[in-house]
N, C-alpha and C positions, 0 to 999 in steps of 0.2 A: 578736849584738845587732842586726845589720842585719835579720835574719829575724824578730826579736821586737820589732816596732815598738810605739810608745806612741801611744794614741789617746784624746783627750778627747771625752766625749759630753755634749752639751747638748740642750735641748729642740728646738732648730732641726734636729737630726739626725733627728727623728722626725715632722716636720710632715707629710710626704707619704707615709709608709709605714714598713714594717718596716726596722729597721737590720740589714743583712746583714753578718755577720762572715765574710769569705771568706779572710782571711789570718791567720797566727799573730800573736799580739801581746797586749799589755795594753790593755784597754779600760776606761777609768775615768770614772765619772759625776762631773760637776762641778757638778751641781745636781739637785734633784728633777725627775723626768720624769713627766709625765702624758700617756699615749699616746692620741692622738685624731687619727689621720691622715685627711686628706681630709674634715675635719669640715664641718658645714653652714656654719659661718662662713668657713672657709678657702676652700671651693669655691663659696660662695654657692649652695648646692644645697638641695633639699628633703630631708626626713629619710629618705624611702624611697630616695633616690639616694646620700646621703652615706655615707662610711665604707668604700666598696668601692674597690679599685684602679681607676684609670682605664684605658681601653683602650690608651692609649699608654704605660702603665707595664709592660705585659707584654712578655716577651722576643720574642714573635712580631712585635711592632711596634717593637722596638729598646729596650724598657725593661729594668728590673732583675729583674723578678719572673717566675718560671716560670709559664707559663699554667695548668698542671695543679695545681701545689702551692698556688697562691694562688687557685684557682677559687672558693672560698667566702669569699675576703676575706683581710685581713691577719691571719694566724693567730698571730702573735707580735709582741711589741715588738722583741725581739732574737732573731734567728735565727742560730745558730752552725752554720756549714757548713765549718769549718776545724778541724784539730787544733791543739793547743798554744795554747790561749786562756785568758787570765785576765780575768775580769770583776770589777773592783773597784767595788763600789757606793759605796765611799768615804764611808760614813755617810749617804748620801742614800737617797731612796725612788723606786723605779720602780713605777708603777701604771698601770692602764688607766682613762682618764677615764670618767665616768659615761655620757656619750653613746656612746662606743664600746663600753663594757661592755654596754649595752643592745643595740646593733646587731650585735655580733660575738661569738657564743657559742662557736665553735670557736677557742679562744685560749689561749695561754700567754705569760706575760711573757717567759720565756726558753725557747726551743725548741732542743733539741740534735739536729741532723740536718736534712736539706734539705727535709723535709716532715713534716706532723704524723702521718701514718699510713704504714705500710709498704705496698708494692704489694698490691693486692687486699684491702685492709682500709679501713674508713671509709665515710662516706656517699657518696663519689664517687671515681673513679679520680684519685689525686693524682700519679701518675707511675709509670714502669716501673722506675726505678733509684733505690734508696735509698742515701744517703750518710751513714754514721754518723760520729761524731767521737770523738776520744780526747784525753786530757790536758787536762781542763777544770777550771778553778777558778772558783768563784763565792763572793765573800766580802764581809764588812764592810758590811752595810746592811740595807735593808728592801725587801721585795717586797710591795706593797699590793694594793688591790682588783683583782680580775680575774674574768673570766666563766667560767673553767674551771680552769686550773692556774697555779701560780706558776712551777714549773720542770717541764718535760716532755721526754722523749726516748726514742728507740728505739735499742737496742744501743750506748749510749755506753760507753766504756771509760776507766777511770782518771779518775773524776770526784770532785772534792772540793767540798762545800758547807760553808762555815765561817763562823760568827758572822753568821748571817742570821736576821732575823725575817720571818715570812710571815703575812699576815692577809688577810681579805676575799676568800678564794678560794671559788668556788662548788662545785667538784668535788674538787680535791686541791691541797694545798700543794706537794708534790713527788710526781711520778709518773714512774717509770722502768721501761721494759719491756726485758727481755733485757740488762740492764746487767751490767757486770763491773768489779770493783775500784772500789767506790764507798765514799766516806767522807762521812758526814753528821754533823757535830759542832758543838756549841754553837749549835744551831738551835732556834728556838722557833716553833711553829705556834700562832698566837694567835687563831684563830677563823675560822669560815666567814662568808661574807657573810650578813647578816640583813636585807638591803634589796632582795632580788630581786623586782622588781615584776610580772614577767610569766612565764607558763608557756612551755614550749618551742614552743607554737603561735605565739608572736610570731616566732621564728626561721623557722618554717615559712611564715609570711606573707611575710617578707622574701625567702625563697628562691623561692617560687612567683611572686613579682611579676615576676621576669625573664622568665618564660615568658608571663605575661599581657601584659607589655609587647610581647613579640615578636608575639603574636596581634594586638594593636592596630596596631602599626607595619607589619604585613605584610598587613593587610586580611582577617583571618580572618572569614568571613561566617556561620559556623554559630552556633547559639545553644544555651543550656541552658534547658530549660523544665520546670516542675513546677507542678502545680495551675494557677492562673491567671497564674503568673509566667513571663515569657519574658525572658531576659537575654542581651544580646550582649556581646562582648568589652569594649567601651568601658564598659558599665555595671558589669561585673565588676571592671574596673580601677579605676573611680571608687570603688566600695565598699571595695575592698582598700586603696587609698591613703588613703581617709578614716579607716579604722580604725587603720592604722599611724600616721598623722599625729596622730590624737587620743591614742593611747597614748603616743607619743613626747613630745608637748608636755605631757601630764599628768605624766610621771615625771621628765623631765630638766630640772632647774632650776639645778644647780651642777655643779662638776667632780667631786664625790665621791659625794654621796648621791642615791639614786634614790627618788622618791616613788611613790605608788600611782595607778592609773588612776581617773579620776573616774567614779563610778557613773552620772552623768548621760549619759555616753557609753555607752549601754546595750549595744550589740552588741559593741563593743571590750571592755568590762568583762566581759561574759558569757563571751566566748571566751578572753580573754587574761589576766585578772586572776589573780594568784598570792596566794591567801588566806594561805598560811603564810609568805610572804616568804623562803622558802628555796629553794635549787635543787631542782627537782622530780625528783630521782633519787638514786642512791647517792652517798656522799661519803666521802673518806678524808683524814686529815691527811698521812700518808706512805703511798704505794703503791709497793711493789717487786714486780714481776711478771715472769713468764717472758716469752719472746718473744711478741709479738702483743698485741692489745688486751685489756683486762680486763673486757670487757662481758659475758662469759659467766659460768658458774658458778665457785665456788671450785675451783681446779684440783687435779689429782693431780700427783705427781712426773713430770717429763718430762725429755727429753734436752736441751731448750733452756732450762734454768733460768738465772735471774740468778745470778751467782756472785761471792763475795767482797765482802760488804757489812758496813760498820761504822757503827753508830748509837751515837754517844758523846755523852752529855749533851744529850739531845733532850727537848723538852717539847711536848706537844700539849694544848691547852685550848680549851674553849668550841667544840667541834666538833659541828655539828648537821646533820641531814638531815630532809627532809619529803616523801617520795615522793608524787607525784600519780599514783595508779594509773590506767592507761589500759586500757579494755576495747576491745581491738582486734577488728576483723573480719578474717578471714584467707582466703587462697586458697593451696592447696597448702602449708599450714602456716606461711605467711609473712603478715605484716600487709598488708592492702590499703593501697597507698601511692602517692604521686605520684612524679614523676621524680627528686625529691631524696631519696627514701626516707622522707619524712615521712608519718606515718600519716593516712589518711583516716578521720576520726572521725565516727561518727553518734550515739554514746551519751555524748558529753560533756555535762556539766551546768553550770548556773549555779553560781558559787562559793558563793552564800549561799542562794538559794531551793531549790536542788537540782533545778530543773526542767530538762528536756532543752532544748538550744539548737539542735539540728540536726534533730530529729524533732518531730512535732506533739503527742505525748502519751506518757504512761508505759504506755499499753495497747498492747503490741507487736502485738497482733492487728489493730489498726486504725490505728496510727500510721504516718504517711508522712513523706517528706522535705520539710522546709521550708527547709533550708539556712541558711547564714550566709556572711559575706564570705570566709572562708577555705575552707570546704567547697565553695562555688560556684566559687571560683577553681581549686581542685584538680580538680573535676569537669569544668569546661570545658577545662582544659589536658589532662586525661586523655582527653577526647573527641577533642581535636585530635591528641594523640599516636597514638591508635588509628586515626585516619584517615590517618596518614602526614604530617601537616602539618609536623612538625619533622624529617623525614628529610633528611639532608644538611646540617643546620645545626650550629653549634657547641654548641648546648644539648644537654645529656646526656639521653638517653631510654633508657638501658641497661635491659634487662630484669632486670639484677641489682638495680636499685633500684625501677624502676617496676613496680608490681604491681596494676594496675587493669584488670579485665576488662570487655569490652563489656556484660556483664550488670549491672555497677554503674550504667552510664549508663542502660540500659534500665529498671532499677528506679526510678531517680530520675524519669525522664521519663514513665513509664507509671503512676506513682502506686502502686507496690507497697508492701505493708506491711513493717514491720520484721521481723515473724515470717517472712515470705517471704524477706527478704534474708538473714537469718542461717541459713536452710536452705541457701542457696547459699554463704554466707561465714561459717563457724562462728566463735564467739567465742573469744578468748584473753585471760585475765586475768593478774594477777600480773606486770605488766611496766610499764615507763615509756614515754614518748612515742616512744622509738627502738627499742622492743621488746628492750631489754637485759634480762638476768637481774638483778633488783635484789638487792643485798646489804645495804642498810641503811646505818647510820652506823658507821664504824670509825675509831678513832684512828690506829692503825698497822696496815697490812695487808701481810703478807709472804706472797706467793704464788709458788709455783714457783721458790724461791730455794735456794741452797746456800752453805754456809760463811758464815753470818751471825753477827755478834757485836753484841749490843745491851747497852750498859752505861750505867746512870744515866738510864734513860728514865722520864719522869713524864707521866702522862696524867690529865687532870682535866676532868670535865664533858663527856662524850660523850652526845649525846641524839638520839633519833629521834622526831620529832613525827608520823610517818605515822599515818593512820587505820587502822582495821581493814580487812582485805581485803573487797572487794565480793562479793556472793553470786550475781551474774549468771551465772557460768559453771558453777555446780552441781557443783564438785569439793569434795573433803574434805581433811582433814589427812593422809590416807594416799595422796593422789594428787598427782602433779605436773601443772602446767598448761602452763608454758612448755616447749617441746620440748627446750631445752637445760638445764633445771633439774635439779639433783641432789637437793635437799632437797624433800620433799613439803609440800603445804599452802602457806599464805601466810606468807612469812618476810621480806618486804621491810620490815617494821616492826621488825626486830631491831636491837640495838645491841651493839657490842663495843669494849672498850678496845683490845685487840691481838688479831689473828688470825694464825695460822700455818697455811697450807694447802699441801699438796704440796711441802713444803720439807724439806731434810735438813741435818744438821750445823749446828744452830742453838744458840747459847748466849745466854741472856737472864739478865742479872745486875743486881741493884740496881734492880728494877722497882717503881714505885708507880703503881697505878691507883686513882684516887679519884673516883668518880662516873661511872657508866654507866647510862643510863636509856632505856627504851623506853616510850613512853606507852601503847602498845596491844599490845606483843609481848614477846619475851624479851630479856634482857640478860645479857651474859657479860663477866667481867673479862678473862681470858686464855682464848682458844679455840684449841685445837690440833686440827685437823681433817684429813679425808681420810687419805692414806697418809703423812703426815709421819712422819719417824723420826730417831732420834739427836738428840733435843732435850734440852737441859739448861736448867732454870730454877732459879735460885739467888738466895735473898734477895729474895723478891717479896711485896708486900703489896697486897691488894685490899679495897676497902670501898665502900659506897654503890652497890651494884648493885641496880637497881630494874626489875623486869619487870612492866609494866602495874599499878603499885601502886594505882591508883584504880579499877580494874575488878574484877569478880568473875567466877567461872568461868562463870556463865550468860550473860555478855556475849559469849562466844566461840562463834561458829556457823560452819557451813560449813567453809571452808579455814583458819580462824583457830585456831592453837594457843593453848592457855591460856598466858599469859605466865609465864615462869619466870625466876629469878635464880640464876646460878651463878658463883661466884668464879673457879674454875679448871675448865675443861671440856676433857676429852680424849675424842675420839670413838673408835669401835670399829675403825677402820682404822689408827689411829696405832700406832707401835711404838717401843720403846727410848726411852721418855720418862722422864727423871729429874727429880724435883722435890726440892729441898733448901731448907730454911728458908723455906717459904712459909706465909702466914697470911692470914686474912680478918678484917676488923673485924666489928662487930656490926650493921651497917646494910645487910643484904641483905633485900629485901622483894619479894614478887611476888603476883600473883593466884593462881598455882599453886605449883609446887614451888620450894623454896629449898635450895640446896646450896652449901657452901663449896668442896668438891672432888668432882667427878664424873669418875672415872677408868674409862673403858671400853676403854682401850687394849689392844692385843694384848700378851700377856705373853711376850716373846721374850728 
């Protein structure tokens, strides 16, 4: 008992940052918690400064927080770095306040492990040694609004999530990579956030601001010039801060709901406004994944599978996605990007007019760079990095993330055309702002997992609102565009109730999938893909699967597959698949093919 201490958690425990659990024990919420550390009010700071850890909070200066793990901010409300921990929500709600949800996108309400990414993964180096945790219980309450995950972890062992409702997540309710012995029971995923006001470019603006501040504070004297415009570091900083401030004050009005950017703030609106109000990437109710991040393609069976997973009496509903496809320019196959790995976009468009916001016109043979507050900041910082101005400073300028060549700056300053630019830096479509392989909207995604039992799962109203894929890159439905993509053509607009990829020994029983819709692509009830094998599906019902029901075949051009609707889909690499007592309702509809069962599996 002395080793398993009892701790009561209140709002005051979260006022200045992440609550670190470093000792075994029971941790019990005693009231609703709204996580908003180092807020504008608390710190009496401006919005572009608030929300980050203070310099004296890092371990290098005697503080609590690891300098590398927390380099991008407070990545969790509760960070579990000890074995033998019980988190009792005690009927209360833990959520991320609206202010912090806008400011901090790499975030989980509960993070299992000492950093959000394992070494050599993620947007920055978060540390060299990963510490996983075991024997964790999370129970009895609500996990509310959050900018990424409700619960996230890498390599956790013996984890139980019981009697928990999760809602308002942008990417995933629960996401576990390389986990073993996991039980998720009596859990309801009650919907993704539908008030996401900004695109990922807002985070990019926040991240690059630290580099711009360094330029100003340290007397950087070079400028960025294009056309008749010449900008110094102070002017770039002023424009960047103005846009961040305008966006912040437009959207943050209370503790929970996020409003939209005012169109009168023209440049901030043009670059940052999120028209669909959904996270602009793939999203999952529950994601169980092999070791490593899930940003690449649906996996094959591997040696580092997640293992021993039980989903009992789980419900997923009102799960949405709305990818904002980014047309990247690339160098050596990777997106041109700033030191944070944020894409340097020149082909981004106004959310309503469709006009380009970084180049002068839609005629690429004559269009030139006109810039905006974010692109100008990235370019000036890139110019400084290339000159060695950041050498020997704490700011990260690793070549693993920074991918901006001197020719980018020369093109801007010499008035080169877009056609000339893309000759040097070819286009890459079918991706999101971080150049991930998009997978669409998926209620439950079982990737690279073994020994899975799912019983009594209900999935209702999964929908992908993504537009058709753009035609700029000139590829077809027979070609892949992203270098790590497996499926050809544009598939980011797909929707799936449940997917099983690269997984073995899976039993799914008493499954109901009622409502899977893709507005512009294909929809699948249960999709068994890649080399999954030894799968038993028993007593399963699927209905209301809709694949682009409002479109016709002639609407699909270039890389866009004609939308189809399939109740049960088994691809041609899968083997030893057994289906018993499965059925579909009468409400499957699509622009193209409609099938209740498509079984192309290997007959072994």
